[in-house]
N, C-alpha and C positions, 0 to 999 in steps of 0.2 A: 332260234326264235323262227315258233311259228303260228299258222297265222291261221282261222277257221271260221268257220259262221257261224259256232260255239264252242266251247271252255272243252268239248268230246270229242271234234271236231279235231280242232287242234292237239290235241294227246294223243289222235292214232295219227295225225303229219308226222309229228316229234316220237313215235315210237319208231315210226320206218327213218326219219331221220339218221335214226339213235342205233335200227340197225345196220344201214347202210353207211352207218360210219366210216369213215380206218382211218385209225390209230395204228403206229406200231412204234417198238422203242423206247418208252417213257410209260413211264403210270400214266395215268389217268383212270376215273370214276366213274366212264363211260353206264358200265356192270351197275351203277348208283342208279344215275338218273334215271335208265329202263325199267333197272325194276318199280321205282319209281311209277314211275306210271301205268302199274298196273296195280298200285299201291290202294286199296279201300279208302281210305281217308285219304288223299291225295285226289285219287277222281271226286268225292266229294265233297272236294275244296276245302275241308274243313282242317286246315293242317295250321300248325301252331310252331313254332323259335321249337314244342323240349318235342317236334315230330319223331327224331332219330333217337334219344335219351327213352323218350315209352316204348315205341316198335320195338325197335331193337334192343333193347339193355346198355347196362354200363355199359359195354365192351364198345359199340355203338354195331355198324353194316357188318360184317365179317364175308361176304362174298352171296352169290346170288345159289337159290335153292332148285333147279328142277320138281318140275311134281308129275305122277307116273306120266299124263298124258304130255306131258316138254317134251322127258326125259324117248318113247318112242314115238313125238316128232321130229327129232337131232337124231337116233336114228338111222331113223325115217331117211332121212336130209340126207345125214352120210350113203347110207347107203343103197344112195340116186347117187351120190357125187361119183362111192365106190365104182359104180355101174357105169357110169360115164369114159372113165380113166379106163376098166379093164374092154371097153367097145376100140374104145382108142387101139391101146392093146391086140383087140383080135383086128382092127381095120388094117396093122403095122404088118401084123405075120401072111393076113390075106386067109387069114381062116373063121367059120364061121363061128354067127355069133350066136350064145346058146339062149334058146327059147327065155330062160330062165336064169340068174345064178347065186348058189346061195352062198351069206356069207354071216363069217361067228364076229361081232363086233361088243369090241368091249365098253366099258365110259361108267368111269364111277367104278372102277373098281370087282364091276359087276359082265359076265359074261352072260349076249343073248348072240341067239341064234333066226336068223331074219333069211328071208329070200326075195329077190324083188327079180318082178315079169313086167315086161316093158308089156304096153299096150297093142294089139294088133292092127289097131287102128288109125294110131298118135304116138310115136318117134317121143314125146314129152309129159307123154301122159302111162305113169310110174306108179304097177298096182306093189304094195310089198305086203307081207305074212308075218310077223313072229311064229316062234315053234313053238310059243307058249298059247295061240290064237288069237291074239288084236291085228289087226286089220290096218293099213294105210290107204289113198291112191292123190300120187301127190303131180298135180296140174303143171311141171312145172317154164319160168320162162324166162327164167337166167341161170345156168348150168355155172359160173361160179368160176369158171375155166379159160383160162385164158387170160384175154387185156384187163376183163376185173373179174376180180374175186369174188364180187355175190352171187348168192347163191338164194332164190326165189320162188314161190312156192304156191297154190293153194294145198290145203291141206283138204282131204276130208278123212275125218276117222271122229272115232266116239261119239257120233250121230250130230257130227254141227263142221263147217270149211272157215277154214279162216287162211289166213294172207300169213306166211313163214315164211322167214327169211335168216339165213346165219352167212359166215365170209367165211369162204379157203383161206385161213392164213397163213400156213404152214401144211407142209407134208413128211412122215418122217419114211423109214423103215417099214412100219406095217397100220401105218396108217395117217389118220388128220387132224391137224388145230383147228378144228372149227367156232370161232365166234357167232353165242346166240343170243339172246337174248341180253349184249353185253359182255359178256364174257367168253371163255377163251375156254372149252375143252376137248382130248382130244379123245378121240376115237380110236382105238387099236382095229385093222380090217383085215379078214381072211380069208379067201376062198376055196 
């Protein structure tokens, strides 16, 4: 339960609560609840007991689907997390970190090339550029590595600034499992 100065403020707090909620090992519906926080009918308060049937069909809710902007945000987050892993690996080997690192990412069975470049002024500001021309700037406040699995940043892209939260749920040989908007996504990564 969240409380705010009005309905939309309470919904914004609930989005953050669901995005940072850590639950592992059992089935849950956090992804459905998170999607409802962005659903136009829920936001307007026009909800009833037929909402799921009307909005999602007879099969009901079948999972979260990223739109193009969210996909780029998630790729940027994954790029930032893997850049941080690379930074740690370079410091262990006492080698100089390159000024930018190109990555090949795989998400939803599609391959994406991107480059992560840290700002010279602030180590928490990263510039991400997709090979097909899209760009993001991430102002990172939490890295999601270490004691906390929560990654949080302000994302500048597509003409707007928005808060992005993801959880680093697991690492695999060639990538990471990130929970974003309540759903888990495997993002493959190679340098």
